[in-house]
Structures are given as C-alpha cells and as structure tokens.
C-alpha positions in Angstrom: 0.0 0.0 0.0 1.5 3.4 -0.9 2.6 5.8 1.9 0.4 8.5 0.4 -3.0 8.3 -1.3 -4.6 11.0 -3.4 -8.2 11.9 -2.8 -9.2 10.2 -6.0 -7.3 7.1 -5.2 -9.1 7.0 -1.9 -12.5 7.4 -3.7 -11.6 4.4 -5.7 -10.7 2.4 -2.6 -14.0 3.3 -0.9 -16.1 2.4 -3.9 -16.0 -1.3 -3.2 -15.7 -3.7 -0.3 -16.6 -3.7 3.4 -15.6 -1.0 5.8 -15.4 -1.0 9.5 -14.9 1.1 12.6 -12.7 -0.5 15.3 -13.6 0.3 18.9 -11.1 2.3 20.9 -9.5 0.3 23.7 -9.6 1.6 27.3 -8.2 0.0 30.4 -10.1 -0.6 33.6 -9.5 3.0 34.6 -11.0 4.2 31.3 -7.7 5.5 29.9 -6.5 4.7 26.3 -4.9 1.2 26.2 -2.5 1.3 23.3 -1.3 -2.3 23.5 -4.9 -3.6 23.4 -5.7 -1.4 20.4 -2.7 -2.7 18.5 -3.7 -6.2 19.2 -7.2 -5.5 18.0 -6.1 -3.9 14.7 -3.6 -6.8 14.0 -6.5 -9.2 14.5 -9.0 -7.4 12.3 -6.8 -6.2 9.4 -6.3 -9.6 7.7 -10.0 -10.3 7.4 -10.4 -8.2 4.3 -12.0 -4.9 5.1 -11.3 -2.3 2.4 -10.6 0.4 5.0 -10.8 1.0 8.7 -11.9 4.2 10.4 -10.0 5.1 13.5 -11.7 7.2 16.2 -15.0 7.0 14.4 -18.4 6.9 16.1 -18.0 3.3 17.2 -14.5 4.3 18.3 -16.0 6.9 20.7 -14.5 9.9 19.0 -16.9 12.1 20.9 -15.4 11.1 24.2 -11.7 11.3 23.4 -9.4 14.1 24.6 -7.3 15.8 21.9 -4.1 14.1 23.2 -5.8 10.7 23.2 -7.0 11.3 19.7 -3.5 11.8 18.4 -2.4 8.6 20.1 -5.3 6.6 18.6 -4.7 7.8 15.1 -0.9 7.4 15.2 -1.3 3.9 16.6 -3.8 2.9 13.9 -1.7 4.4 11.1 1.5 2.7 12.3 -0.1 -0.6 13.0 -1.9 -0.9 9.7 0.8 0.5 7.5 1.1 -1.7 4.4 -2.1 -3.6 5.1 -5.3 -1.5 5.2 -5.9 2.2 4.8 -6.8 4.2 7.9 -9.3 7.0 7.8 -9.7 9.3 10.8 -12.9 10.5 12.3 -13.1 14.3 12.8 -15.9 16.5 14.1 -17.1 19.1 16.5 -17.1 22.8 16.0 -15.4 24.0 12.8 -12.1 25.2 14.3 -11.9 22.0 16.4 -12.7 19.8 13.4 -10.0 21.6 11.5 -7.4 20.9 14.2 -8.3 17.2 14.3 -8.3 17.1 10.5 -4.8 18.6 10.2 -3.5 16.4 13.0 -4.8 13.3 11.3 -3.2 14.3 8.0 0.1 15.0 9.8 0.0 11.5 11.4 -0.5 9.8 8.0 -4.2 9.1 7.8 -5.3 8.4 4.2 -8.5 10.3 4.6 -11.1 11.7 7.0 -14.7 11.0 8.0 -16.3 14.3 8.9 -18.8 13.5 11.6 -21.7 15.8 12.4 -20.9 19.0 14.3 -23.2 17.8 17.1 -25.6 19.8 19.3 -26.4 23.1 17.4 -28.9 23.0 14.6 -27.8 25.0 11.6 -28.9 26.0 8.1 -27.9 24.2 5.0 -25.6 27.1 4.1 -24.0 27.0 7.5 -23.4 23.3 7.5 -22.0 23.5 3.9 -19.6 26.3 5.0 -18.5 24.1 7.9 -17.8 21.2 5.6 -16.0 23.4 3.1 -13.7 24.9 5.8 -12.7 21.4 6.9 -12.1 20.2 3.4 -9.9 23.2 2.5 -7.8 22.8 5.6 -6.2 19.5 4.3 -5.1 17.8 1.1 -6.3 14.3 1.9 -9.7 13.0 0.9 -12.8 13.7 3.0 -16.1 11.7 3.4 -19.0 13.7 4.8 -21.4 11.9 7.2 -25.0 13.0 6.7 -26.5 12.2 10.1 -28.4 13.9 13.0 -27.8 17.7 12.6 -25.8 17.3 9.3 -28.5 17.0 6.6 -27.0 18.3 3.4 -29.2 18.0 0.3 -28.1 17.1 -3.2 -27.8 20.8 -4.4 -25.5 21.7 -1.5 -23.4 18.6 -2.0 -23.0 19.3 -5.7 -21.8 22.9 -4.8 -19.4 21.5 -2.3 -18.1 19.0 -4.8 -17.3 21.8 -7.2 -15.5 23.9 -4.5 -13.8 21.0 -2.7 -12.0 18.6 -5.0 -10.9 16.5 -2.0 -14.5 15.9 -0.9 -14.7 12.4 -2.4 -17.3 10.5 -0.4 -20.8 10.7 1.1 -21.9 8.5 4.0 -25.6 8.2 4.7 -26.8 7.8 8.3 -30.3 9.2 7.8 -32.1 6.5 5.9 -34.1 9.0 3.8 -34.5 7.0 0.6 -35.8 10.0 -1.5 -32.7 12.1 -0.4 -30.3 9.2 -1.0 -31.7 8.7 -4.5 -31.5 12.4 -5.4 -27.9 12.6 -4.2 -26.9 9.5 -6.0 -28.5 10.6 -9.3 -27.2 14.1 -9.1 -23.6 13.4 -8.1 -23.1 10.2 -10.1 -19.6 8.9 -9.9 -18.2 12.1 -8.3 -18.5 10.5 -4.9 -18.1 7.1 -3.3 -21.3 6.3 -1.4 -21.3 4.5 1.9 -24.2 3.1 3.8 -23.9 4.3 7.4 -27.1 3.5 9.3 -26.5 1.7 12.6 -26.2 -2.0 12.0 -25.9 -1.3 8.2 -26.3 -5.0 7.3 -30.1 -4.8 7.8 -30.2 -2.1 5.1 -27.5 -3.5 2.8 -29.7 -5.1 0.2 -31.9 -2.0 -0.1 -28.9 0.3 -0.4 -27.3 -1.9 -3.0 -30.4 -1.5 -5.1 -30.0 2.3 -4.8 -26.5 2.1 -6.2 -24.8 2.1 -2.8 -23.1 -1.3 -2.4 -20.6 -0.3 0.2 -21.3 0.0 3.9 -19.6 0.1 7.3 -20.0 -2.9 9.6 -19.9 -2.5 13.4 -20.2 -6.2 14.0 -16.9 -6.7 12.1 -15.4 -5.8 15.5 -16.4 -9.1 17.1 -17.7 -11.5 14.4 -15.5 -10.5 11.5 -16.0 -13.8 9.6 -19.8 -13.5 9.8 -19.5 -9.8 8.7 -17.5 -10.8 5.7 -19.7 -13.7 4.9 -22.7 -11.4 4.9 -21.0 -8.8 2.7 -20.1 -11.5 0.2 -23.6 -12.9 0.2 -25.0 -9.4 -0.5 -22.4 -8.8 -3.3 -23.4 -12.0 -5.1 -27.2 -11.7 -4.4 -27.2 -14.8 -2.4 -30.6 -14.1 -0.9 -30.8 -17.4 1.0 -27.6 -16.7 3.0 -28.6 -13.1 3.5 -32.0 -14.1 4.9 -30.6 -16.8 7.1 -28.0 -14.4 8.7 -30.6 -11.7 9.2 -33.0 -14.1 10.9 -30.4 -16.0 13.0 -28.2 -13.1 14.0 -29.0 -9.6 12.9 -32.6 -9.3 14.0 -32.0 -10.8 17.5 -28.9 -8.6 17.7 -31.0 -5.5 16.9 -33.5 -6.4 19.5 -30.7 -6.5 22.1 -29.1 -3.3 20.8 -32.3 -1.4 20.9 -32.9 -2.0 24.6 -31.1 1.2 25.6 -30.0 4.4 23.9 -26.2 4.3 23.2 -26.1 0.6 23.0 -25.0 0.8 19.3 -21.5 1.4 20.7 -21.8 -0.5 24.0 -22.9 -3.8 22.4 -19.9 -3.7 20.1 -17.6 -3.4 23.0 -19.4 -6.2 24.8 -19.0 -8.4 21.7 -15.3 -7.6 21.4 -14.8 -8.7 25.1 -16.7 -12.0 24.5 -14.5 -12.6 21.4 -11.4 -12.4 23.6 -10.4 -8.8 22.6 -11.6 -6.8 25.6 -11.7 -3.1 24.8 -12.6 -2.0 28.3 -15.7 -0.1 29.3 -17.5 2.7 27.4 -17.1 6.2 28.7 -20.0 8.2 30.1 -22.6 9.2 29.0 -22.7 5.8 27.4 -23.4 2.8 29.7 -22.3 -0.8 29.3 -24.6 -3.8 28.8 -25.8 -5.7 31.9 -24.5 -9.1 32.8 -27.7 -10.7 31.6 -27.4 -8.8 28.2 -23.8 -9.9 27.8 -24.9 -13.5 28.3 -27.6 -13.1 25.6 -25.0 -11.6 23.2 -22.6 -14.4 23.9 -25.2 -17.0 23.1 -26.0 -15.3 19.9 -22.3 -15.1 18.9 -21.8 -18.8 19.7 -24.5 -19.6 17.1 -22.2 -18.0 14.5 -19.4 -20.5 15.2 -15.6 -19.8 15.2 -14.5 -16.6 13.7 
C-alpha cells in the first residue's frame, strides 16, 4: 500500500468492499490502552475490510481528549501501514474539526470521515460552510457523514463537490431514501457512497439496489468472519444466506441493541470482550450492557461459530 494516497485514489478504494470502525481500547480506569488497540487492529486487518476508520463513532470519537485522539490515530496508522488504509474520524465545531483534520493528516491518515458538528442545529448554508472549511484545511480525501444535525441536500453537496476537489465521499446515516436517490443521481460517480445507518447490514440489500453497495460494519469488531460472509452474500445476491443471517443473527442482535440508547456502541464493545479482545468499558454518558445482556449476546455469537 502506498505511503500517500490522493483523494481520487481514496475514492476508488472506498467504492467497493466492506468498511469497519474499530472500537477504541480503554483500560479498567478508562484510559486509552494502546497495546490492546494494536492487538485489535492486528486481529481485524487480515479479514479483508477495504478500509478501517480510527476514532469513528463506534471508536467513541466524541469522548476522546485531543491528546488521546493523536495517540489513537498514530497507533492505527503505524499498526496498519502496508495492510489496510486508515481514515480518521473528525468532528465538533469548525475550528476544532480543522485541528483534528490537520493532526490526522500530519499523522499519516489516508482520509477523513467528517462526523456531524453535534448539538447546534444550523442552516444548510451554515453546514456547507463548515464542511468546506474542513475540506480546504487539508489535502487528503474527506467523506461527509449525513446524520443527525448534518443533513446536506443534493444541491448543497453538488456545490461542495465543485468547490472542494478532496470531498470524495458521502456516507448516509439518515435512511431518507428519497434524499439518497436524489444525491446518487445528481452526483453520479463524483463520490463514493457509503451506507452508514446503525447495523448497516439490515439495510445493505436495499442500499445496494439504490446504487450504494458499500457499507460500514460495526459487528466486524467481534464477528469478522460473519460480517465478511454477509457482505459477500450481499455482493453475489445470495438471498438465502442473507435471509438466514438476518434471521439467525442480525434481528436478534437489533432487539438487544435497541434496549437502551447508546447501546449501538456498548454492544460492540461487549461483543469484542466476548470474542477475547476486551476493549474495556465505554465512557459516560454511554453505559455498558448488563451481565444478563452480555450473556444473551454471547449465546447469539456462539451460534455463528468460530471466527
């Protein structure tokens, strides 16, 4: 893998395959655990994900201090050099997001995932100006994540694409089919398109039909073989395998995940621990699964067999 990657090369990479977001390892005291994170990345990298996103939403970007962020990104870049590209999550207020973006670029990340700016609602023009400022602060490729308070429409994205050559990807976390179709039709091959709804596998077949065959898998963190098997079944239109895995694993998994707000991250960390790669507890305001729920997840994972 080259030491540098142009935005257009990154767009090509992100236009096929399965993507994933490794959880960030914390020790029992809740501090970043570098050795555990290295072990996790070394375990996951060979399974065949096209790219990994360090300090993404599942990686608890929102709870990391700036100094920890640098450690996480550097560890991921160094560990995965030559094996799988690392994209870095960035977000928050515009100046903060720019600082994170420039630090990730300095540390060797191949690209950025621009997460929503969080609490404050803003106009389309304001959000677009935020995205443009972050894109223009770096040379590496940027993927914008439409989710929560970031709800850019097709017209704004087209304008951004004209002004920001390094804006090369769009990740959808809204599930608005009309909006997704309008963006896909208007932007064509200008972007790579990523499915980004929580537990994206449930939506994978529908998004593939919309022209969005690529998605990011959270369960890759603890059942990587199952995640890859499902992706390959989607790719070859193996409806029988897709249906069986949805019935046997993903629907029961969703029922457990939906028990409490924030469990989309917590359940992934619980799964990683069951798989033998304990990433420590989540940080507040998230809460960990109960012992009973961990047992239910373990039984569900056991049904999927060795990974």
